[in-house]
Residue frames as a rotation matrix with the C-alpha (Angstrom) as fourth column:
PHE 1
-0.627 -0.543 0.558 125.86
0.778 -0.469 0.418 -131.72
0.035 0.697 0.716 158.54
LYS 2
-0.389 0.497 -0.775 124.62
0.108 -0.811 -0.575 -128.16
-0.915 -0.307 0.262 158.48
SER 3
0.187 0.421 -0.887 124.20
-0.839 -0.402 -0.368 -128.31
-0.512 0.813 0.278 154.64
LEU 4
0.332 -0.034 0.943 123.84
0.234 0.971 -0.047 -131.12
-0.914 0.236 0.331 152.29
ASP 5
0.709 -0.050 -0.704 125.28
-0.599 -0.571 -0.562 -129.07
-0.373 0.819 -0.435 149.35
PHE 6
-0.333 -0.939 0.091 128.21
-0.766 0.325 0.555 -131.48
-0.551 0.115 -0.827 149.15
LEU 7
-0.073 0.373 0.925 125.83
0.267 0.901 -0.342 -134.15
-0.961 0.222 -0.166 147.73
LEU 8
0.784 0.451 -0.427 125.56
-0.232 -0.424 -0.875 -132.02
-0.576 0.785 -0.228 144.57
TYR 9
0.240 -0.830 -0.503 129.07
-0.968 -0.241 -0.065 -132.86
-0.067 0.503 -0.862 143.64
CYS 10
-0.182 -0.313 0.932 128.87
-0.448 0.870 0.205 -136.67
-0.875 -0.381 -0.299 144.08
PRO 11
-0.897 -0.102 -0.430 128.98
-0.426 0.458 0.780 -139.15
0.118 0.883 -0.454 141.26
ARG 12
0.071 0.998 -0.005 125.46
-0.995 0.071 0.070 -140.52
0.070 0.000 0.998 140.58
PRO 13
-0.494 -0.305 0.814 124.97
-0.507 0.862 0.016 -144.12
-0.707 -0.405 -0.580 141.69
SER 14
-0.878 0.232 -0.418 123.91
-0.229 0.564 0.794 -146.97
0.420 0.793 -0.442 139.50
HIS 15
-0.172 0.896 0.410 120.20
-0.954 -0.048 -0.296 -147.82
-0.246 -0.442 0.863 139.86
ASP 16
0.103 0.121 -0.987 120.83
-0.556 0.830 0.044 -151.39
0.825 0.544 0.153 138.56
VAL 17
0.719 0.331 0.611 119.88
-0.693 0.270 0.668 -153.74
0.056 -0.904 0.424 141.44
LYS 18
0.869 -0.464 -0.174 122.49
0.464 0.885 -0.047 -156.38
0.175 -0.040 0.984 140.45
VAL 19
0.045 -0.847 0.530 125.21
0.232 -0.507 -0.830 -153.71
0.972 0.160 0.173 140.51
LEU 20
0.144 0.161 0.976 124.01
-0.773 -0.598 0.213 -152.67
0.618 -0.786 0.038 143.93
GLU 21
0.963 0.238 0.129 123.77
-0.271 0.824 0.498 -156.22
0.013 -0.514 0.858 145.23
ALA 22
0.569 -0.809 -0.149 127.28
0.604 0.534 -0.592 -156.92
0.558 0.247 0.792 144.04
ARG 23
-0.124 -0.637 0.761 128.59
-0.166 -0.743 -0.649 -153.78
0.978 -0.207 -0.013 145.66
ALA 24
0.510 0.321 0.798 126.88
-0.824 -0.085 0.560 -154.64
0.248 -0.943 0.221 148.98
ASN 25
0.968 -0.228 -0.103 128.53
0.239 0.965 0.109 -158.16
0.075 -0.130 0.989 148.75
GLU 26
0.228 -0.944 0.238 131.96
0.450 -0.115 -0.886 -156.50
0.864 0.309 0.398 148.02
ILE 27
-0.111 -0.237 0.965 131.66
-0.612 -0.749 -0.255 -154.31
0.783 -0.619 -0.062 151.05
HIS 28
0.763 0.559 0.325 130.35
-0.625 0.506 0.595 -157.18
0.168 -0.657 0.735 153.08
SER 29
0.783 -0.455 -0.424 133.25
0.243 0.851 -0.465 -159.41
0.572 0.261 0.777 152.16
VAL 30
-0.161 -0.910 0.383 135.76
-0.267 -0.334 -0.904 -157.39
0.950 -0.248 -0.189 154.18
LEU 31
0.357 0.331 0.874 134.02
-0.915 -0.067 0.399 -158.49
0.190 -0.941 0.279 157.38
ASN 32
-0.722 -0.630 0.285 135.45
-0.669 0.741 -0.059 -161.57
-0.174 -0.233 -0.957 159.16
LYS 33
-0.763 0.388 -0.516 133.75
-0.091 0.726 0.681 -164.85
0.639 0.567 -0.519 158.33
TYR 34
-0.649 0.525 -0.551 131.74
0.757 0.370 -0.538 -164.91
-0.078 -0.767 -0.637 161.56
ALA 35
-0.481 0.505 -0.717 130.36
-0.053 -0.833 -0.551 -161.42
-0.875 -0.227 0.427 161.13
GLN 36
-0.822 0.170 -0.544 129.48
-0.568 -0.163 0.807 -162.19
0.049 0.972 0.230 157.51
THR 37
-0.686 0.592 -0.423 127.04
0.389 0.790 0.473 -164.82
0.615 0.160 -0.772 158.70
ARG 38
-0.341 0.490 -0.802 125.52
0.924 0.015 -0.383 -162.60
-0.176 -0.872 -0.458 161.30
ARG 39
-0.319 0.149 -0.936 125.16
0.087 -0.979 -0.185 -159.17
-0.944 -0.140 0.299 159.56
THR 40
0.357 0.455 0.816 123.75
0.875 0.144 -0.463 -157.69
-0.328 0.879 -0.347 156.51
THR 41
-0.646 -0.519 -0.560 125.25
0.259 -0.839 0.479 -154.88
-0.718 0.164 0.676 154.31
ALA 42
0.383 0.832 0.401 122.96
0.786 -0.066 -0.615 -152.78
-0.485 0.550 -0.679 152.19
VAL 43
-0.835 -0.540 -0.105 123.54
0.372 -0.695 0.616 -150.29
-0.405 0.475 0.781 149.35
LEU 44
0.274 0.962 0.006 120.71
0.734 -0.205 -0.648 -147.90
-0.622 0.182 -0.762 148.63
ALA 45
-0.766 -0.400 0.504 120.88
0.639 -0.565 0.522 -145.84
0.076 0.721 0.688 145.47
THR 46
0.074 0.753 -0.654 119.07
0.584 -0.564 -0.584 -142.55
-0.809 -0.338 -0.481 145.76
ASN 47
0.835 0.291 0.467 118.44
0.550 -0.412 -0.726 -139.81
-0.019 0.863 -0.505 143.29
ILE 48
0.836 -0.530 0.141 121.69
-0.508 -0.845 -0.166 -138.20
0.207 0.067 -0.976 144.41
CYS 49
-0.281 -0.949 0.142 124.12
-0.919 0.223 -0.326 -140.64
0.277 -0.222 -0.935 146.12
ALA 50
0.088 0.185 -0.979 124.47
0.029 0.982 0.188 -144.12
0.996 -0.045 0.081 147.50
ILE 51
0.207 -0.017 0.978 123.86
-0.955 -0.219 0.199 -144.86
0.210 -0.976 -0.061 151.25
VAL 52
-0.165 -0.409 -0.897 125.62
-0.138 0.911 -0.390 -147.82
0.977 0.059 -0.207 152.78
SER 53
0.187 0.232 0.954 124.65
-0.964 -0.143 0.224 -149.45
0.189 -0.962 0.197 156.05
CYS 54
-0.616 -0.362 -0.699 125.31
-0.157 0.927 -0.342 -152.55
0.772 -0.101 -0.628 158.01
GLY 55
0.424 0.905 -0.041 122.58
-0.158 0.119 0.980 -154.26
0.892 -0.409 0.194 160.15
GLY 56
0.702 -0.030 -0.712 122.87
0.663 0.393 0.637 -154.40
0.261 -0.919 0.295 163.92
ARG 57
0.098 -0.766 -0.635 126.22
0.588 -0.471 0.658 -152.83
-0.803 -0.438 0.404 164.48
ASP 58
0.781 0.090 -0.619 127.23
-0.348 -0.760 -0.549 -149.87
-0.520 0.644 -0.562 162.29
ILE 59
0.844 -0.528 -0.094 129.82
0.044 0.243 -0.969 -150.15
0.535 0.814 0.228 159.45
ASN 60
0.706 -0.655 -0.270 133.24
0.463 0.138 0.876 -151.03
-0.536 -0.743 0.400 160.74
GLY 61
0.265 -0.721 -0.641 136.59
-0.394 -0.687 0.610 -149.51
-0.880 0.091 -0.466 159.85
LYS 62
-0.680 -0.516 0.521 137.40
0.213 0.541 0.814 -152.08
-0.702 0.664 -0.258 157.13
GLN 63
0.039 0.818 0.574 134.06
0.961 0.128 -0.246 -151.49
-0.275 0.561 -0.781 155.51
ARG 64
0.741 0.225 -0.633 134.48
0.172 -0.974 -0.144 -147.75
-0.649 -0.002 -0.760 155.66
LYS 65
-0.239 -0.927 -0.291 137.82
-0.288 -0.218 0.932 -148.08
-0.927 0.306 -0.215 153.93
ALA 66
-0.671 -0.002 0.742 136.14
0.583 0.617 0.528 -149.97
-0.459 0.787 -0.413 151.09
LEU 67
0.430 0.879 -0.206 133.67
0.515 -0.426 -0.744 -147.12
-0.742 0.214 -0.636 150.41
ARG 68
-0.379 -0.432 0.819 133.96
0.915 -0.306 0.262 -145.12
0.138 0.848 0.511 147.11
THR 69
-0.968 0.115 -0.222 133.28
-0.112 -0.993 -0.028 -141.41
-0.223 -0.003 0.975 146.41
GLY 70
-0.442 0.891 -0.103 129.58
-0.715 -0.281 0.640 -140.76
0.541 0.357 0.761 146.50
GLU 71
0.058 0.477 -0.877 128.89
0.393 0.797 0.460 -143.64
0.918 -0.371 -0.142 149.16
PHE 72
-0.417 -0.133 0.899 127.82
-0.618 -0.684 -0.387 -142.41
0.667 -0.717 0.203 152.44
VAL 73
-0.843 -0.011 -0.537 127.29
0.327 0.783 -0.529 -144.30
0.427 -0.621 -0.657 155.79
ALA 74
0.213 0.913 0.349 124.01
-0.446 -0.226 0.866 -144.58
0.869 -0.340 0.359 157.59
LYS 75
-0.762 -0.524 -0.380 124.67
0.119 0.463 -0.878 -145.07
0.636 -0.714 -0.291 161.26
GLU 76
-0.002 0.774 0.634 122.02
-0.934 -0.228 0.276 -146.09
0.358 -0.591 0.723 163.78
LYS 77
-0.871 -0.491 0.010 122.72
-0.468 0.823 -0.321 -149.00
0.150 -0.284 -0.947 166.00
LYS 78
-0.767 0.463 0.445 120.33
0.062 0.743 -0.666 -151.97
-0.639 -0.483 -0.599 166.38
LEU 79
0.316 0.844 -0.433 118.47
-0.584 -0.187 -0.790 -151.43
-0.748 0.502 0.434 163.18
HIS 80
0.368 -0.203 0.907 118.50
0.631 0.771 -0.083 -153.68
-0.683 0.603 0.412 160.17
ALA 81
-0.647 -0.762 -0.024 120.61
0.460 -0.416 0.784 -152.40
-0.607 0.497 0.620 157.26
GLU 82
-0.501 0.474 0.724 117.68
0.760 -0.159 0.630 -151.80
0.414 0.866 -0.281 154.92
VAL 83
0.622 0.729 -0.286 115.77
0.767 -0.492 0.412 -149.69
0.160 -0.476 -0.865 157.50
LYS 84
0.213 -0.601 -0.770 118.78
0.548 -0.579 0.604 -147.81
-0.809 -0.550 0.206 158.47
ALA 85
-0.759 -0.482 0.437 119.62
0.608 -0.285 0.741 -146.87
-0.233 0.829 0.509 154.82
LEU 86
-0.186 0.767 0.614 116.04
0.729 -0.311 0.610 -145.79
0.658 0.561 -0.502 154.06
ARG 87
0.613 0.397 -0.683 115.79
0.771 -0.487 0.410 -143.70
-0.170 -0.778 -0.605 157.25
LYS 88
-0.312 -0.782 -0.539 119.04
0.476 -0.620 0.624 -141.85
-0.822 -0.062 0.566 156.42
ALA 89
-0.705 0.135 0.696 117.61
0.660 -0.234 0.714 -141.20
0.259 0.963 0.076 152.82
ARG 90
0.318 0.944 0.091 114.45
0.790 -0.317 0.524 -139.78
0.523 -0.095 -0.847 154.41
GLN 91
0.454 -0.205 -0.867 116.41
0.683 -0.545 0.486 -137.73
-0.573 -0.813 -0.107 156.89
TRP 92
-0.591 -0.741 -0.319 118.44
0.324 -0.580 0.748 -136.10
-0.739 0.338 0.583 154.06
GLY 93
0.153 0.805 -0.574 115.41
-0.351 -0.498 -0.793 -135.65
-0.924 0.322 0.206 151.89
LEU 94
-0.715 -0.475 -0.513 116.60
-0.668 0.248 0.702 -138.09
-0.206 0.845 -0.494 149.17
LYS 95
0.421 0.860 -0.290 114.47
-0.899 0.353 -0.260 -140.32
-0.121 0.370 0.921 147.01
PRO 96
-0.301 -0.556 0.775 115.27
-0.290 0.828 0.480 -144.09
-0.908 -0.080 -0.411 147.12
LYS 97
0.108 0.180 -0.978 115.61
-0.993 -0.017 -0.113 -145.66
-0.037 0.984 0.177 143.70
ALA 98
0.564 0.025 -0.826 117.08
-0.275 0.948 -0.159 -149.14
0.779 0.317 0.541 144.15
LEU 99
0.387 -0.366 0.846 118.45
-0.903 0.033 0.428 -151.36
-0.184 -0.930 -0.318 146.89
GLY 100
0.415 -0.285 -0.864 120.89
-0.219 0.890 -0.399 -154.29
0.883 0.355 0.307 146.99
VAL 101
0.486 -0.181 0.855 121.76
-0.871 -0.028 0.490 -156.28
-0.065 -0.983 -0.171 150.09
SER 102
-0.452 -0.858 -0.242 124.20
-0.846 0.499 -0.189 -158.95
0.283 0.119 -0.952 151.03
ARG 103
-0.975 0.200 0.097 121.69
0.144 0.900 -0.411 -161.39
-0.170 -0.386 -0.907 152.60
LYS 104
-0.403 0.901 0.160 117.93
0.728 0.210 0.652 -162.23
0.554 0.379 -0.741 152.11
ILE 105
-0.683 0.346 0.644 115.62
-0.488 -0.872 -0.050 -159.28
0.544 -0.348 0.764 153.05
CYS 106
-0.931 0.300 -0.207 113.66
0.359 0.656 -0.664 -160.39
-0.064 -0.693 -0.718 156.11
PRO 107
-0.139 0.973 0.182 109.79
0.929 0.065 0.363 -160.07
0.341 0.219 -0.914 156.43
ASN 108
0.371 0.325 -0.870 110.02
0.718 -0.695 0.046 -156.98
-0.589 -0.641 -0.491 158.67
CYS 109
-0.577 -0.636 -0.512 112.40
0.076 -0.666 0.742 -155.17
-0.813 0.389 0.433 156.24
THR 110
-0.807 0.291 0.514 110.14
0.582 0.243 0.776 -156.23
0.101 0.925 -0.365 153.38
ALA 111
0.271 0.951 -0.151 107.16
0.962 -0.261 0.081 -154.63
0.038 -0.168 -0.985 155.04
PHE 112
0.177 -0.267 -0.947 109.16
0.344 -0.885 0.314 -151.41
-0.922 -0.382 -0.064 155.71
ILE 113
-0.887 -0.461 0.009 110.33
0.181 -0.329 0.927 -151.24
-0.425 0.824 0.375 152.06
ILE 114
-0.481 0.747 0.458 106.78
0.794 0.150 0.588 -151.66
0.371 0.647 -0.666 150.84
LYS 115
0.395 0.606 -0.690 105.43
0.859 -0.510 0.045 -149.13
-0.325 -0.611 -0.722 153.36
ASN 116
0.012 -0.507 -0.862 108.00
0.032 -0.861 0.507 -146.67
-0.999 -0.034 0.006 151.93
GLY 117
0.554 0.403 -0.729 106.89
-0.597 -0.417 -0.685 -147.23
-0.580 0.815 0.010 148.36
GLY 118
-0.400 -0.795 -0.456 109.30
-0.902 0.253 0.349 -149.88
-0.162 0.551 -0.819 147.29
ARG 119
0.801 0.595 0.068 108.85
-0.581 0.799 -0.151 -153.41
-0.144 0.081 0.986 145.88
LEU 120
-0.001 -0.782 0.623 111.08
-0.311 0.592 0.743 -156.49
-0.950 -0.193 -0.244 146.05
THR 121
0.490 0.040 -0.871 112.50
-0.870 0.079 -0.486 -157.60
0.050 0.996 0.073 142.74
SER 122
0.099 -0.420 -0.902 114.40
-0.045 0.904 -0.426 -160.62
0.994 0.083 0.071 144.30
PRO 123
0.653 0.230 -0.721 115.12
0.632 0.359 0.687 -161.86
0.417 -0.904 0.089 147.77
THR 124
0.032 -0.754 -0.656 118.04
0.888 -0.280 0.365 -159.38
-0.460 -0.594 0.661 148.02
THR 125
-0.909 -0.317 0.270 116.93
0.412 -0.775 0.478 -156.44
0.058 0.546 0.836 145.80
ALA 126
0.089 0.955 -0.283 114.20
0.832 -0.227 -0.506 -153.83
-0.548 -0.191 -0.815 145.70
VAL 127
-0.764 -0.257 0.592 113.25
0.571 -0.698 0.433 -150.84
0.302 0.669 0.680 143.52
TRP 128
-0.385 0.632 -0.673 111.09
0.385 -0.553 -0.739 -147.68
-0.839 -0.544 -0.030 143.99
């Protein structure tokens, strides 16, 4: 995008980690059963919008159709969902507020979250 002005008109996301975790699970549920056991879906609430990502592969067409207004996709292959969402937030100059994911956050992602100022509040949620 040449300008991120469109973000000013987005509905603000919830910063409630349980809402974000439920939303991640909702988006994750459109994957086939095999993919659901191999991938993670993350929803990162920022100060402006929500960033949605899927680990390993990027979000697929079914997941994209499940997105709501104010939810934007982070695309970057071969990264975990949590890292992908945080990197997109940084790229856009946004401040992470809360994160919910569909599967347990791994040790590497935990370290990345902490390095970026966050703290885990459960095995599947974090706040900043």
